[in-house]
C-alpha positions, 0 to 999 in steps of 0.5 A: 780749885775755885768753884763758882755757883749761880742761881738756886744752886748758889743759894743751896751752897750758901745755906747748907755747905760749910768748910769741910763739907763733903760734896760731889760736883760737876761743871765746866772749866772756865779760864779767866785772866787779870792784870797784876803789877803789869803782868797778865795772870790766868786762873781756872775755876769750875762753874758748877752745874750739879752738886751732890752733898755727901755729908750725912746726918745721924738719922741718915737722911737721903743724899740731896742732888741739885742741878742747874741747866748747863746753858743758863749761865754761859758767859 
């Protein structure tokens, strides 16, 4: 599933997440469309509104939760 993040949430994702990171996320579903070779294609993605990093380091740091305002990035 494709995931889209905006604002501070996107900055945290870029800085701390990598391939294989365990996360819990909440958001809204958004369907977009595009044209490819004359055919209309549709795809659905999650627009992230809340993320919780589930990976823990050896020293068992607390789990971090980041939330965005749900209406801040409405299309």
